[in-house]
Steps between C-alpha positions, in 0.01 A plus 500: 500500500839344577803595299713220344752514785230454763358209303844341468556518875224243565597252635832579665788284377606237752837531667542123537658443160728197474865580569752467221797293621764657275592830340348523155664640186392503135709475182372689195625496142396381154591150382861432388641721776676231703234481772525120537880516510472770767253283689730196489785708642286643782368152581858405591469716812415311817226749598345576159239313298470614139294292257516672163148570374369377838127443436435204263241527226255214455549459127875457558478234773650253253800730484821425684612617840876546535501183715443310170143399581184636346328759719199272538729224634732719710436439870625850588249677279215261571552536877492879464177466301327273751614688810382832358165350396527638148213289366285805568660657191464194279320700228788746471801458270750566780511313833458835671324724247652820371195689628234414762178385338257791549312463173362161399526295283858415404422615145488856641874501569564835334221676690621341823855616432389856426287518816786375718741751350247779558469386863879502529512858377229594749733405786662840450198701627327224702799295625422146620131583555430449130537121538195495729282528190565127445675410821433125507648445152807713569565343839482150349748604229733656757488199734559251218813681390633534856428130569683405180807705592497387863496132406801541273714713733421273796599194300822666383573679831534829309470855631468653151262404220551624143186508284599499133146482363525852354134577576467871570170486690613263775778694679304823524184318606683302771661822623169686509284221643751436779511872583867503396590226745627315192657778291558455128874467435597484133810369324501638146719315248588672173676376187621662181194525274688365194561167677142475621358577155733248333395226745131585463519501121676164508213330688220698335409225249443259791304761698279586203418133450443424870280805563342530153674831439503652154834458326672830431781619277850503650500879551153486655619234745802715589278804562245295695770358729659840554163645603450206736840568664403864545151420629609253768772728638256792503258289708774418749588867541130576547491247785791688656262792562315290759803412711775663704824579319698273731281207395607520135820345364604503135769283341615449143536143375829594335645624831398180676676291233816711490552540875272247671663506844469878531140523384385194691649655813304819429185292454553321832537835675168608350345172620649564844672162533863412570740451212546147369679386186216432256693449177509122529311197370180417687577493874155404631342246261206454740378851412605502134149510352517787252254577222619710208804461277483180295879481505512484881202267511665258257866528594495619861725779624879465507574844646650629174384844385547592136417832338347456155461799268324504165533852362729366229223259392264788421502705181570873503136567418382276786730676746361836390143376557589377850689817593219727380232314700691429822702823527293654784601223741810347342691821572355514852636150570840585355465327162630721221 
């Protein structure tokens, strides 16, 4: 009787995987952490393409691209869709799904997610061989993502691609499936939890209506948002366990706003590109197709960076709730 490793080694993974035409990096953070602002700044570099949330979702195709057109009418996004042949994922919510479809039907999303995460964990003992258990599906997923990135970087003549989709499965899967030929390189953005919780609580009534969420009391919303801040940052640090230390870079939103030139220069060193002055209005309008911040989508990007703080808008009780819940990581990130 074969052991699981022997079973997983049949068949052998091909070595003729499509080549990625740019270095790949991923931005991770919760919402309201300045990720779209950061993306707009990086997109001002001649060799970098950074597109905010990066992978459109089908139910938001009526939403706006930063070029002022709806995603469904934006030639940039529609060309990327057609060239990457993403009709194969037409039943999925995202153009490139969060997880390969191992379990059918689409109604089994949770089971499919759990199975993929289990498979990801099994890469520790079994390495890339684990993907052989459903090789055709995983190869199709891998190739679709690489084709998508390659189209965009070729169009923009970029040597660096920044994926801001914040999907934890994808970077580790791409790293594993490619046998570390495409290593996972993470940029981790942090922000003071008080400002995140304030922003989340402000939009909560709209979120609860849009997603049929149960309305909560003000203190419950504050606690819920604080736990969400903690949970997302914990997930990012868990991803860090799968990568080399030199492939992880952490930056605080407050530091970027207070000394943008210094911290953008540090970021460019991490991305291994030459320094260019990024703190300007949009330099390359032909690649300004960001998805994310409604402010940037509606008003464009003028190069101005403003630090907004909201601790004074929270009550003493609310601050105590936030501090109690987020303390394990807020102190780690330098927020006291």
